C-alpha positions as CSV (number, residue, x, y, z in Angstrom):
1,M,73.7,2.7,77.0
2,Q,76.6,0.7,75.5
3,K,75.8,-2.0,78.1
4,I,72.2,-2.1,77.0
5,L,73.0,-2.4,73.3
6,F,75.5,-5.1,74.0
7,F,73.0,-7.0,76.1
8,F,70.4,-6.7,73.3
9,S,72.8,-7.9,70.7
10,F,73.8,-10.8,72.9
11,V,70.2,-11.8,73.5
12,C,69.4,-11.7,69.7
13,A,72.5,-13.7,68.9
14,F,71.4,-16.2,71.5
15,I,67.9,-16.4,70.2
16,L,69.1,-16.7,66.6
17,S,71.5,-19.4,67.6
18,S,68.8,-21.2,69.6
19,S,66.3,-20.9,66.7
20,C,68.8,-22.2,64.1
21,Q,69.6,-25.1,66.3
22,Q,66.0,-26.1,66.7
23,I,65.2,-25.7,63.0
24,S,68.4,-27.7,62.2
25,K,67.2,-30.3,64.6
26,S,63.7,-30.5,62.9
27,Y,65.4,-31.1,59.5
28,E,67.5,-33.9,61.2
29,L,64.4,-35.4,62.6
30,L,62.7,-35.3,59.2
31,E,65.7,-37.0,57.6
32,R,65.5,-39.7,60.3
33,H,61.7,-40.1,59.4
34,D,60.6,-38.8,62.7
35,Y,57.8,-37.0,61.0
36,Y,55.8,-36.0,64.0
37,S,58.6,-34.4,65.9
38,S,59.9,-32.6,62.8
39,Y,56.3,-31.4,62.1
40,Q,56.1,-30.0,65.6
41,G,59.4,-28.2,65.2
42,F,58.6,-26.6,61.9
43,N,55.2,-25.6,63.0
44,K,56.5,-24.0,66.2
45,H,58.9,-21.7,64.3
46,L,56.6,-21.0,61.3
47,K,55.8,-17.4,62.4
48,R,59.4,-16.5,63.3
49,D,61.2,-18.3,60.5
50,S,58.4,-18.7,58.0
51,S,60.4,-19.4,54.9
52,V,62.6,-22.2,56.2
53,S,59.9,-23.6,58.4
54,A,57.3,-23.6,55.6
55,Y,59.8,-25.4,53.3
56,G,60.2,-28.0,56.0
57,L,56.4,-28.4,56.3
58,S,56.2,-28.7,52.6
59,L,58.7,-31.5,52.7
60,Y,56.7,-33.1,55.5
61,Y,53.4,-33.0,53.5
62,D,55.2,-34.4,50.5
63,S,56.4,-37.4,52.5
64,N,54.8,-40.8,52.2
65,I,53.5,-40.6,55.7
66,A,51.5,-37.4,55.1
67,K,51.1,-37.2,51.2
68,D,49.0,-34.1,51.1
69,L,50.0,-32.3,47.9
70,D,47.7,-29.4,48.4
71,S,49.3,-28.6,51.8
72,S,52.8,-29.3,50.4
73,L,52.1,-26.7,47.7
74,K,50.7,-24.2,50.2
75,Y,53.8,-24.3,52.3
76,V,56.3,-24.3,49.5
77,L,54.6,-21.2,48.1
78,I,54.9,-19.6,51.6
79,A,58.6,-20.5,51.6
80,D,59.0,-19.0,48.2
81,N,57.2,-15.8,49.0
82,N,59.2,-15.2,52.2
83,W,62.6,-16.1,50.9
84,S,63.4,-12.5,50.3
85,H,62.9,-11.8,54.1
86,V,65.6,-14.3,55.1
87,S,68.8,-12.6,56.3
88,K,72.1,-13.3,54.7
89,N,73.4,-14.7,57.9
90,K,70.4,-17.2,58.2
91,R,70.8,-18.2,54.6
92,T,74.4,-19.1,55.3
93,K,73.5,-21.1,58.3
94,W,70.5,-22.9,56.8
95,A,72.4,-23.7,53.6
96,S,74.2,-26.4,55.6
97,F,71.0,-28.6,55.6
98,G,70.0,-27.9,52.0
99,F,67.7,-24.9,52.3
100,D,68.2,-22.2,49.7
101,S,66.3,-20.5,46.9
102,S,67.2,-23.2,44.4
103,A,65.9,-25.9,46.7
104,I,62.6,-24.1,47.0
105,Q,62.2,-23.8,43.3
106,T,63.1,-27.4,42.7
107,H,60.7,-28.6,45.3
108,K,58.0,-26.3,44.0
109,Q,58.4,-27.7,40.5
110,N,58.3,-31.3,41.9
111,I,55.0,-30.6,43.6
112,G,53.8,-29.0,40.3
113,N,54.8,-32.2,38.4
114,Q,52.9,-34.4,40.9
115,L,49.8,-32.2,40.7
116,F,49.9,-32.3,36.9
117,A,50.3,-36.1,36.9
118,L,47.4,-36.3,39.4
119,C,45.2,-34.3,37.0
120,K,46.1,-36.5,34.2
121,T,45.2,-39.6,36.2
122,R,41.8,-38.0,37.2
123,N,41.4,-36.7,33.6
124,S,39.7,-33.8,35.1
125,A,39.3,-30.5,33.3
126,S,38.6,-28.6,36.6
127,C,41.8,-30.0,38.0
128,F,43.8,-28.7,35.1
129,D,41.9,-25.4,35.5
130,T,43.3,-25.1,39.0
131,I,46.9,-25.5,37.7
132,I,46.3,-23.0,35.0
133,E,44.8,-20.4,37.4
134,F,47.2,-20.7,40.4
135,Q,50.4,-22.2,39.0
136,N,51.6,-20.0,36.2
137,W,55.1,-21.2,37.2
138,N,54.3,-24.9,36.5
139,A,56.6,-26.4,33.9
140,H,53.5,-28.3,32.5
141,L,51.4,-25.2,32.1
142,D,51.1,-25.5,28.3
143,K,50.3,-29.1,28.6
144,A,47.7,-28.4,31.3
145,I,46.0,-25.8,29.0
146,Y,46.0,-28.3,26.1
147,K,44.6,-31.1,28.3
148,R,41.9,-28.9,29.9
149,D,40.8,-27.5,26.5
150,S,40.7,-30.9,24.9
151,L,38.6,-32.3,27.8
152,Y,36.2,-29.4,27.6
153,L,36.0,-29.9,23.8
154,I,35.2,-33.6,24.3
155,S,32.5,-32.7,26.9
156,V,31.0,-30.2,24.4
157,K,30.9,-32.8,21.6
158,N,29.4,-35.4,23.9
159,S,26.7,-33.0,25.1
160,G,25.5,-32.3,21.6
161,S,24.2,-29.0,23.0
162,R,24.5,-25.7,21.2
163,V,24.0,-24.0,24.7
164,V,26.9,-25.9,26.3
165,A,29.1,-25.1,23.3
166,N,28.2,-21.4,23.4
167,E,29.0,-21.3,27.2
168,M,32.4,-22.9,26.6
169,I,33.2,-20.4,23.9
170,M,32.3,-17.5,26.2
171,N,34.2,-18.9,29.2
172,Y,37.3,-19.9,27.2
173,P,37.7,-17.5,24.3
174,N,41.5,-18.3,24.2
175,S,41.0,-22.1,24.1
176,V,43.6,-24.0,22.1
177,F,40.5,-25.6,20.4
178,I,38.5,-22.5,20.0
179,D,38.0,-23.2,16.3
180,D,36.8,-26.7,17.1
181,L,34.4,-25.3,19.8
182,R,33.0,-22.9,17.2
183,A,32.7,-25.7,14.7
184,A,30.9,-27.9,17.3
185,K,28.5,-25.0,18.0
186,D,28.0,-24.5,14.3
187,L,27.2,-28.2,13.9
188,F,24.8,-28.2,16.8
189,D,23.1,-25.1,15.4
190,Y,22.8,-26.8,12.1
191,R,21.3,-29.9,13.6
192,Y,19.0,-27.9,15.8
193,F,17.5,-25.8,13.0
194,V,17.8,-28.3,10.1
195,K,16.0,-31.4,11.1
196,N,14.1,-32.5,8.0
197,F,16.2,-30.8,5.3
198,T,13.2,-28.9,4.0
199,E,13.7,-25.9,1.8
200,L,12.3,-23.7,4.5
201,E,14.7,-25.0,7.2
202,L,17.7,-24.7,4.9
203,T,16.9,-21.2,3.6
204,T,16.2,-20.0,7.2
205,F,19.6,-21.4,8.4
206,I,21.4,-19.8,5.5
207,N,19.8,-16.4,6.2
208,D,20.3,-16.6,10.0
209,F,23.8,-18.1,10.2
210,P,25.9,-16.5,7.4
211,L,29.2,-17.0,9.4
212,S,28.5,-20.7,10.3
213,T,31.0,-23.3,9.1
214,Y,27.9,-25.1,7.9
215,Y,26.7,-22.2,5.8
216,S,28.2,-23.9,2.7
217,T,26.9,-27.3,3.7
218,A,23.4,-25.8,4.0
219,Q,23.8,-24.2,0.5
220,D,24.9,-27.6,-0.9
221,S,22.0,-29.4,0.7
222,L,19.6,-26.8,-0.8
223,F,21.1,-27.3,-4.2
224,A,20.9,-31.1,-3.8
225,L,17.2,-30.7,-2.9
226,Y,16.6,-29.3,-6.3
227,R,19.0,-31.4,-8.2
228,R,17.5,-34.7,-7.1
229,Y,14.5,-34.1,-9.4
230,D,16.8,-34.3,-12.4
231,K,14.7,-31.8,-14.3
232,Y,15.8,-28.6,-15.8
233,E,12.7,-26.8,-14.6
234,Q,13.8,-27.3,-11.0
235,M,17.3,-25.9,-11.8
236,D,15.7,-22.9,-13.4
237,R,13.7,-22.3,-10.3
238,F,16.8,-22.7,-8.1
239,I,18.7,-20.2,-10.2
240,K,15.9,-17.6,-9.9
241,S,15.3,-18.2,-6.2
242,F,18.9,-18.4,-4.9
243,P,21.2,-16.4,-7.2
244,M,23.8,-16.0,-4.4
245,N,24.1,-19.7,-3.6
246,R,27.6,-20.9,-4.1
247,N,26.4,-23.7,-6.4
248,I,24.9,-21.2,-8.9
249,D,27.5,-22.1,-11.6
250,R,26.8,-25.8,-11.1
251,A,23.1,-25.1,-11.3
252,W,23.5,-23.3,-14.6
253,R,25.6,-26.1,-16.0
254,E,23.1,-28.7,-14.7
255,L,20.3,-26.7,-16.3
256,Y,22.2,-26.7,-19.5
257,R,23.0,-30.4,-19.3
258,L,19.4,-31.4,-18.5
259,Y,17.8,-29.1,-21.1
260,T,20.2,-30.2,-24.0
261,R,20.3,-33.8,-23.0
262,N,20.6,-35.0,-26.6
263,Y,23.1,-32.2,-27.5
264,S,21.3,-31.6,-30.8
265,P,21.5,-28.3,-32.7
266,E,17.8,-27.8,-32.2
267,L,18.0,-28.1,-28.5
268,L,21.0,-25.9,-28.3
269,D,19.3,-23.3,-30.3
270,S,16.1,-23.4,-28.2
271,F,18.3,-23.3,-25.0
272,N,19.9,-20.1,-26.2
273,V,16.4,-18.6,-26.8
274,D,15.0,-19.7,-23.5
275,F,18.1,-18.9,-21.4
276,P,19.8,-15.8,-22.9
277,D,21.5,-15.1,-19.5
278,Y,23.5,-18.4,-19.5
279,P,26.9,-17.2,-18.1
280,F,29.1,-19.7,-20.0
281,K,28.7,-18.4,-23.5
282,G,32.1,-19.5,-24.7
283,E,31.3,-23.1,-23.7
284,F,27.9,-22.9,-25.3
285,N,29.2,-21.5,-28.6
286,L,31.8,-24.3,-28.7
287,D,29.2,-27.0,-27.9
288,S,27.0,-25.5,-30.6
289,E,29.8,-25.7,-33.1
290,L,30.9,-29.2,-32.0
291,A,27.3,-30.5,-32.1
292,E,27.1,-29.9,-35.8
293,I,30.3,-31.8,-36.4
294,E,30.4,-35.6,-36.8
295,F,33.5,-37.1,-35.1
296,Y,34.9,-40.3,-36.7
297,P,37.2,-42.6,-34.8
298,F,40.4,-43.3,-36.8
299,S,43.8,-44.7,-36.1
300,D,47.1,-43.3,-37.2
301,D,50.0,-45.3,-38.6
302,S,51.1,-46.2,-35.1
303,G,47.7,-47.7,-34.2
304,R,46.7,-44.9,-31.8
305,C,43.1,-43.8,-32.0
306,G,41.8,-40.2,-32.4
307,Y,38.9,-38.5,-34.0
308,A,38.6,-36.7,-37.4
309,D,35.9,-34.9,-39.2
310,S,34.4,-35.9,-42.6
311,S,37.3,-34.3,-44.4
312,G,39.9,-36.3,-42.5
313,K,41.1,-33.4,-40.4
314,W,42.1,-34.4,-36.9
315,L,39.7,-33.0,-34.2
316,I,41.2,-35.1,-31.4
317,M,44.7,-36.1,-32.0
318,P,45.5,-39.9,-31.8
319,Q,46.2,-40.8,-28.3
320,Y,44.0,-43.7,-27.3
321,E,44.2,-47.5,-27.8
322,A,40.6,-47.5,-29.1
323,G,37.5,-45.3,-29.4
324,G,33.8,-45.6,-30.2
325,F,31.5,-43.2,-32.0
326,F,30.2,-40.2,-30.0
327,H,26.7,-40.7,-28.6
328,D,24.9,-37.6,-27.5
329,G,28.2,-35.8,-27.2
330,L,30.1,-38.5,-25.3
331,A,32.3,-41.3,-26.4
332,V,33.8,-44.4,-24.8
333,I,37.6,-44.7,-25.2
334,E,40.2,-47.2,-24.1
335,Q,43.7,-46.8,-22.6
336,N,46.0,-49.4,-21.1
337,G,43.2,-52.0,-21.3
338,K,40.7,-49.8,-19.3
339,M,37.8,-47.7,-20.5
340,G,36.8,-44.1,-19.9
341,I,34.5,-41.4,-21.3
342,I,35.3,-38.1,-23.0
343,N,33.3,-35.3,-24.5
344,K,33.9,-33.6,-27.8
345,K,36.3,-31.2,-26.2
346,N,38.4,-34.2,-25.3
347,E,37.7,-33.6,-21.6
348,M,37.7,-36.7,-19.4
349,V,34.2,-37.3,-18.0
350,T,35.5,-40.4,-16.2
351,D,39.0,-41.8,-15.8
352,F,40.2,-45.1,-17.3
353,V,39.0,-47.4,-14.5
354,F,36.4,-49.7,-16.1
355,D,36.7,-53.0,-17.9
356,D,33.6,-52.2,-20.0
357,I,31.2,-49.4,-20.6
358,E,27.8,-49.6,-22.3
359,A,26.0,-46.4,-23.2
360,D,22.3,-45.8,-22.6
361,T,20.3,-42.6,-23.2
362,D,21.4,-40.8,-20.0
363,L,23.3,-43.4,-18.1
364,F,26.3,-45.7,-18.6
365,M,26.5,-49.3,-17.4
366,V,30.1,-50.0,-16.3
367,S,31.9,-53.0,-15.1
368,S,35.0,-53.7,-13.0
369,G,36.0,-57.4,-13.0
370,D,32.8,-59.4,-12.7
371,M,30.9,-56.6,-10.9
372,Y,28.6,-54.0,-12.4
373,G,27.6,-50.4,-11.7
374,V,26.0,-47.4,-13.3
375,I,27.4,-43.9,-13.8
376,D,25.6,-40.7,-15.1
377,R,26.7,-38.4,-17.9
378,N,28.8,-36.4,-15.4
379,G,30.8,-39.6,-14.5
380,D,29.2,-39.7,-11.0
381,F,28.2,-43.1,-9.6
382,V,24.6,-44.0,-9.4
383,F,25.6,-47.5,-8.4
384,D,29.1,-48.5,-7.4
385,T,30.6,-51.5,-9.2
386,V,29.6,-54.0,-6.5
387,Y,26.6,-55.7,-8.1
388,N,26.3,-59.1,-9.9
389,D,24.2,-57.7,-12.7
390,I,22.6,-54.5,-13.6
391,S,20.2,-53.6,-16.5
392,I,19.0,-50.1,-17.4
393,I,15.4,-50.6,-18.4
394,D,12.6,-48.4,-19.6
395,K,10.2,-46.2,-17.6
396,G,13.1,-44.8,-15.6
397,Y,14.0,-48.0,-13.8
398,I,17.2,-50.0,-13.2
399,S,17.1,-53.7,-12.3
400,V,19.9,-54.5,-9.8
401,Q,21.1,-57.9,-8.7
402,K,23.0,-58.3,-5.5
403,D,23.8,-61.9,-4.6
404,S,21.0,-63.9,-6.3
405,L,17.9,-61.7,-6.5
406,Y,16.9,-58.5,-8.4
407,A,15.3,-55.3,-7.1
408,F,14.0,-52.2,-8.9
409,Y,15.7,-48.9,-8.4
410,N,15.0,-45.5,-10.1
411,T,17.7,-43.7,-12.1
412,S,18.7,-41.6,-9.1
413,G,19.7,-44.8,-7.3
414,N,16.8,-45.0,-4.9
415,R,15.5,-48.5,-4.2
416,M,11.8,-48.9,-5.3
417,T,11.2,-52.6,-4.4
418,M,12.8,-55.3,-2.2
419,A,15.1,-57.8,-3.8
420,L,12.3,-60.3,-4.8
421,Y,12.9,-61.4,-8.4
422,D,15.2,-64.0,-9.9
423,M,14.7,-62.4,-13.4
424,V,13.7,-59.0,-14.6
425,L,13.2,-58.2,-18.3
426,N,12.4,-54.9,-20.0
427,F,9.1,-53.1,-20.2
428,E,6.9,-53.6,-23.2
429,G,3.5,-51.9,-23.6
430,G,3.6,-50.8,-20.0
431,L,4.4,-54.2,-18.4
432,C,7.7,-55.6,-17.2
433,P,8.1,-59.4,-17.0
434,V,9.5,-60.7,-13.7
435,S,9.9,-64.1,-12.1
436,I,9.8,-65.4,-8.6
437,N,11.0,-69.0,-7.9
438,N,11.3,-69.5,-11.7
439,K,7.6,-68.6,-12.2
440,I,6.9,-65.7,-14.5
441,G,4.5,-62.7,-14.0
442,A,4.6,-59.0,-14.7
443,V,4.6,-55.6,-12.9
444,D,3.1,-52.4,-14.2
445,E,4.8,-49.0,-14.5
446,N,4.2,-48.5,-10.7
447,L,5.9,-51.8,-10.0
448,K,2.6,-53.3,-8.9
449,L,2.4,-57.1,-9.6
450,I,-0.4,-57.2,-12.2
451,I,0.2,-60.7,-13.5
452,P,0.9,-63.2,-10.7
453,C,4.2,-65.1,-10.9
454,D,2.6,-68.5,-11.5
455,N,3.3,-68.9,-15.2
456,E,6.0,-71.0,-17.0
457,S,6.3,-68.5,-19.9
458,L,5.1,-65.0,-20.8
459,H,5.3,-63.3,-24.1
460,F,3.7,-60.1,-25.6
461,Y,1.0,-60.8,-28.0
462,S,0.5,-57.1,-28.7
463,D,0.8,-53.8,-26.9
464,S,-2.3,-54.7,-24.8
465,L,-2.4,-58.5,-24.6
466,L,-0.1,-61.2,-23.2
467,I,0.6,-64.9,-24.1
468,L,0.8,-66.9,-20.8
469,G,2.0,-70.5,-20.7
470,K,1.4,-73.1,-18.1
471,D,1.2,-76.9,-18.1
472,N,2.1,-77.1,-21.8
473,A,-0.8,-74.8,-22.8
474,Q,-1.0,-71.1,-23.7
475,K,-3.7,-68.5,-23.2
476,L,-4.3,-64.8,-23.8
477,E,-4.9,-62.2,-21.1
478,N,-5.0,-58.5,-21.1
479,F,-2.8,-56.3,-18.9
480,N,-5.3,-56.4,-16.1
481,G,-5.0,-60.2,-15.9
482,E,-8.4,-60.9,-17.5
483,R,-8.8,-63.9,-19.9
484,I,-9.6,-62.9,-23.5
485,N,-11.2,-66.2,-24.4
486,D,-11.7,-69.6,-22.8
487,S,-9.5,-71.4,-25.3
488,L,-6.2,-73.0,-24.5
489,Y,-3.6,-73.4,-27.2
490,E,-0.5,-75.4,-27.7
491,E,1.1,-72.3,-29.2
492,I,0.3,-68.7,-29.8
493,N,2.5,-66.5,-31.9
494,T,3.0,-62.7,-31.5
495,L,0.6,-60.6,-33.5
496,K,1.9,-59.5,-36.9
497,N,0.1,-57.6,-39.6
498,G,-3.2,-57.9,-37.7
499,F,-3.2,-61.7,-37.2
500,S,-1.5,-64.3,-35.0
501,L,-0.9,-67.9,-35.8
502,C,-2.2,-70.3,-33.1
503,I,-2.0,-74.1,-32.8
504,Q,-4.7,-76.3,-31.2
505,N,-4.9,-80.0,-31.5
506,S,-1.8,-79.9,-33.8
507,K,-3.7,-77.7,-36.3
508,I,-3.0,-74.1,-37.3
509,G,-5.6,-71.4,-37.0
510,Y,-5.6,-67.6,-36.6
511,L,-6.5,-65.0,-34.0
512,N,-7.2,-61.3,-34.8
513,A,-5.8,-58.2,-33.0
514,D,-8.3,-58.6,-30.2
515,G,-7.2,-62.1,-29.6
516,K,-10.5,-63.6,-30.9
517,Q,-10.4,-66.7,-33.1
518,V,-11.3,-65.7,-36.6
519,I,-10.0,-68.8,-38.5
520,D,-10.5,-72.2,-37.1
521,N,-7.6,-74.6,-36.4
522,K,-7.8,-76.8,-39.5
523,F,-4.5,-76.3,-41.3
524,D,-1.4,-78.6,-41.1
525,V,1.6,-77.8,-39.0
526,F,4.7,-77.9,-41.3
527,P,8.4,-77.1,-41.0
528,A,9.2,-73.4,-40.8
529,Y,5.5,-72.5,-40.3
530,G,6.7,-69.7,-37.9
531,L,8.4,-68.0,-40.8
532,L,6.1,-68.8,-43.7
533,A,2.6,-69.0,-42.3
534,G,2.2,-65.5,-41.1
535,Y,-0.1,-62.9,-42.8
536,L,1.3,-60.4,-45.2
537,N,-0.9,-58.1,-47.3
538,G,-3.9,-59.9,-46.1
539,R,-2.7,-63.3,-47.3
540,A,-1.2,-66.3,-45.5
541,V,0.5,-69.5,-46.7
542,V,-1.1,-72.7,-45.3
543,S,-0.7,-76.4,-45.7
544,Y,-3.8,-78.5,-46.1
545,E,-3.8,-82.3,-46.6
546,G,0.0,-82.1,-47.4
547,K,-0.3,-79.4,-50.1
548,F,0.3,-75.7,-49.9
549,G,-2.1,-72.9,-50.7
550,V,-2.9,-69.3,-49.8
551,I,-5.9,-68.0,-47.7
552,N,-7.4,-64.6,-47.2
553,T,-8.4,-63.0,-43.9
554,T,-11.6,-65.0,-43.8
555,G,-9.8,-68.3,-44.2
556,D,-10.9,-68.9,-47.8
557,F,-8.4,-70.2,-50.3
558,V,-7.3,-67.7,-53.0
559,I,-4.7,-70.1,-54.2
560,K,-5.8,-73.7,-53.9
561,P,-3.7,-76.1,-51.8
562,K,-2.0,-78.1,-54.6
563,H,1.6,-76.9,-54.5
564,E,4.8,-78.4,-53.1
565,L,5.7,-75.2,-51.2
566,I,4.8,-71.5,-51.3
567,I,6.3,-68.4,-49.8
568,N,4.4,-65.1,-49.5
569,C,6.1,-62.3,-51.4
570,G,3.6,-59.6,-50.7
571,Q,1.7,-59.0,-53.9
572,Y,3.0,-62.3,-55.4
573,F,3.8,-65.8,-54.3
574,G,6.8,-68.0,-54.8
575,V,5.8,-71.5,-55.8
576,K,8.2,-74.5,-55.7
577,K,7.9,-77.2,-58.2
578,K,10.4,-79.9,-58.9
579,E,13.3,-78.1,-57.3
580,K,12.5,-74.9,-59.2
581,W,10.7,-71.8,-58.1
582,T,8.3,-69.6,-60.0
583,I,6.3,-66.5,-59.1
584,I,2.6,-66.3,-59.5
585,D,-0.1,-63.8,-58.6
586,T,-3.2,-64.3,-56.4
587,L,-5.0,-65.7,-59.5
588,S,-2.3,-68.3,-59.9
589,R,-1.1,-66.7,-63.1
590,L,2.6,-67.0,-63.8
591,A,4.5,-63.7,-63.2
592,T,7.9,-65.3,-64.0
593,P,8.9,-68.6,-65.5
594,S,10.2,-71.4,-63.4
595,K,13.8,-70.4,-63.3
596,Y,14.8,-69.8,-59.7
597,E,16.7,-72.2,-57.5
598,S,15.5,-70.5,-54.4
599,L,13.3,-67.5,-53.3
600,D,13.4,-65.7,-49.9
601,L,11.5,-62.7,-48.6
602,I,13.8,-60.1,-47.0
603,D,12.4,-57.7,-44.4
604,D,8.9,-57.9,-46.1
605,K,10.4,-55.6,-48.7
606,Y,12.6,-57.5,-51.1
607,I,12.8,-60.9,-52.8
608,L,16.2,-62.6,-52.8
609,F,16.4,-65.0,-55.7
610,K,19.1,-67.5,-56.8
611,Q,19.9,-68.5,-60.3
612,E,22.8,-70.7,-61.4
613,G,24.3,-70.6,-58.0
614,K,24.3,-66.8,-57.8
615,Y,22.0,-64.4,-55.9
616,G,20.1,-61.3,-57.0
617,I,17.5,-58.9,-55.6
618,M,14.1,-57.7,-56.8
619,N,11.4,-55.6,-55.1
620,L,7.9,-56.8,-54.3
621,Q,6.8,-55.4,-57.7
622,L,9.2,-57.9,-59.3
623,N,11.5,-55.2,-60.5
624,V,15.0,-56.5,-60.5
625,I,17.4,-54.3,-58.4
626,T,20.4,-56.4,-59.2
627,D,20.8,-59.5,-61.3
628,S,22.0,-62.8,-60.0
629,L,25.7,-62.0,-59.9
630,Y,26.7,-62.6,-56.3
631,S,27.8,-65.4,-54.1
632,S,26.0,-63.9,-51.2
633,I,23.8,-60.9,-50.4
634,T,23.0,-59.5,-46.9
635,Y,20.6,-56.7,-46.2
636,H,21.1,-53.8,-43.7
637,S,18.9,-50.7,-43.5
638,G,18.2,-50.2,-47.2
639,Y,21.6,-51.4,-48.3
640,F,23.0,-54.6,-49.6
641,I,26.4,-56.0,-48.9
642,V,27.3,-58.2,-51.9
643,K,30.2,-60.6,-52.5
644,S,31.6,-62.0,-55.6
645,D,34.9,-63.7,-56.4
646,G,36.3,-63.1,-52.9
647,Q,35.5,-59.4,-53.1
648,T,32.9,-57.3,-51.3
649,G,30.8,-54.3,-52.6
650,L,27.9,-52.2,-51.4
651,I,24.8,-51.3,-53.4
652,D,21.6,-49.4,-52.5
653,D,18.0,-50.4,-53.0
654,K,18.1,-49.0,-56.5
655,G,21.0,-51.2,-57.5
656,K,23.5,-48.4,-57.6
657,Q,27.0,-49.5,-56.6
658,L,28.2,-47.3,-53.7
659,V,31.4,-49.0,-52.7
660,P,33.5,-50.6,-55.5
661,F,34.4,-54.2,-55.1
662,T,37.3,-54.5,-52.8
663,K,39.2,-57.2,-50.9
664,Y,38.3,-55.3,-47.7
665,L,35.5,-56.5,-45.5
666,I,32.3,-54.4,-45.3
667,L,30.6,-54.8,-41.9
668,N,27.5,-53.3,-40.5
669,L,28.9,-51.2,-37.6
670,N,25.7,-49.6,-36.2
671,E,22.5,-48.0,-37.3
672,N,24.3,-45.2,-39.1
673,Y,27.5,-46.6,-40.5
674,F,29.2,-49.5,-42.3
675,I,32.9,-50.0,-41.8
676,I,35.1,-51.0,-44.7
677,T,38.1,-52.5,-43.1
678,G,41.3,-54.2,-44.3
679,M,44.2,-55.4,-42.1
680,G,45.4,-53.3,-39.1
681,V,44.6,-49.6,-39.1
682,D,43.5,-49.3,-42.7
683,Y,39.7,-48.7,-42.7
684,F,37.0,-46.1,-43.6
685,Y,33.3,-45.6,-43.1
686,F,30.2,-45.4,-45.2
687,D,27.4,-43.1,-43.8
688,K,24.0,-44.8,-44.4
689,R,22.2,-41.4,-43.9
690,S,24.1,-39.4,-46.5
691,G,25.5,-42.3,-48.7
692,T,29.0,-40.9,-48.4
693,I,32.4,-42.5,-47.7
694,I,34.6,-41.0,-44.9
695,K,38.3,-41.6,-45.1
696,R,41.4,-40.4,-43.4
C-alpha cells in the first residue's frame, strides 16, 4: 500500500512539475512574441490550470497581434474566478513569471480602461450599457453611467417624442438625468397637446397634467391669453373662470389697474362697488386716500427733490435730483442724470435707466441715447429702446421708425403695417396724414390708404374735409377722397367760426363749413390777413381798394372800406387812424375815443390795449379789467401774468391780484399750475383750478 501511495505521489509531482514547466514555457514564448506557440500552450492547459492559462490567454488577446478586448476580458474573468482554486504550491511556482492575484486585478482593470475608452470613442450608449451591466468592478463605472445617461438624454431630446421619453424613464428610472428626462417628456407632452395655444388646449393640459413641469407655463400662457386684450372685462372673466390659476393675484391687480386707469376717486369708488371681493383691500384703501391728495414736487435746502401736500408736509422725503408732477398716479423722477418712474407710494415702477421719459395716457415714450422705446404703466417694455423715432398717436396706434421708414403698431407692440412711410402725423377727424417718397396722403382708422400719397401738402379743413395741395394749387376733398368743388385755390385756410378764407387770383374770398364758395374772391390780400381776416361773431375784416372795412356773412359791408386798418374785437372793432386806435361798433359809432397806441385781440375773449407805453386789458364788452399799468401782459387759461418795474404779478380775468408783485419769475408750468420761482430751490406754485398758492 505504501508503495502505491508513493508511486501516486511521485506521478502527481511529475505531472505538476511537467505542467508548470510547460506553462512557464508558454509565458516565455509570449514574452518573446511567439504568440502562436504561447497561445497553443495556454489553450492546451486551460482545463487543467484554468486560472494561470486563462490569464495567459487574456494577455495574448490583449497583444497587438490579436487585439480582441472582448476575448481578453473573457479570459481574465476566468482567471479571476478560478484563482481561489489555485494551490499554494502552484501560486509560489507561478509567481516567478508574474502571475498572482494582484496581476489579475491589474490586468482586468487595464482591459476595463480600454473598453471604457473604446465606448467613449464610439460614443455609444449601448456600449456603456454593457460596461454597466457586466463590469461592476470597472473603475470607470460612474463615468460610464453618466455617459450612457447623457447619451440617452440627447437621443430623447433629438427624437422630440413623448413616447421615446416615456420609454427611457421606464427603462432607466435611476438615470443620473432622470429629472431632465422627465422635463423632456413634460415638454413633449406640452408641445403635443398645446399646438395653437387656444384656451381649450391650455385648460385641457392644465387639468390633465397637474404634475408637469409645464403646468405653470400653461397657466402663464392662459393668463397671457386674457391679458393681451388689455381690457378689465377679460381679467374679470379670467378670475371667475380660473380661480386656482397661479396668476390670480396678478389678474386681480391687472383688473384693478385697467379699471382705474385714471386713478380718479370716482373710478376707485365704482371699482369698490363692482368688485367687493378685491383681495388687496389695504392697497386699495391707500390708493383711495392717495388719489385724493395732490403731490407737489419741492426741493429741500440741499437741492434734493421730494413731494409735499398743499400744507407743505412731506409725503415723499427729498431724495431725487428732480421730479415732475404726478400724472394718473405716476411721476417721472431723475437720479444721477437718469430718469425713472414712481407711484404715490414711492415705489419704483421702472429703474433709473432712461435719458428722457414722456408721459402719455397709458404709455410712456422713453429714450436711451439717441434711440427710443415705449413702456407701459407697469414699467414693461412695449418697444425696446432700439428705434430711431417713436410717436404715440391716437386711435390706439404707435408709429415706429427703424432705419428710415415708419410702420404702424398697436399699443400691445404688434405690427399693423409694413415700414412704408417716411412721415406719420397724428389722427384728426378719423384720418392720419402719412407720406411716401415725400408725397402726402392719409390712412383711416383701419390703416387703409384713403387719400393717395400724391400730394405736396395736406391740412385739415374741418373734421370731415381736407385741404390738399399740388402744383402750387389747393383743393378740398372729403375723407373719401371726393372733390367738394371744381375750384382750385392758391390758399385755403382752416375753417374757423363757420368760415374759411380762400385766395384765388390773389384775391380773398370765403368758403362755408361745407367747403362751398359763399363770398367771391374780390378782396385784397394784405399783411397779416391770416390773423385779421377771419370771421368772428359773423363779421370779417377785409381790404378793398387799399382800405379796410367789415363784411357780414353774405359779403356785404357793414363798415365801409375807408379805414387805415381794422381789427375785429367781437362786438366792436378797433380802427387805426394816424397812429392812434379807437373802438367803434358795427354802425361805425365811436365806443371809445382815439386814445390807444395799439389794440390786439387775445384768445377771442379779451382786448389788450396800450396807452402811454403801458398795457391794460378789457373784455369784449369794453369793460376794463386792468388799466394800462404794465410793461407786458401775457394770457394763460383765464389768468394774466403782468410785469411792471422789473417785478411780476398775477391777476385773474376780473382784475383781482392773486400773486403780489415780486422779483420772482411767474411761468406757465402746465395746464393746472403756474410756478413762481426765484434763484435755486426757492419756488412755489399757483393752482389755476383753485386759485391758491402752495408753498413749502
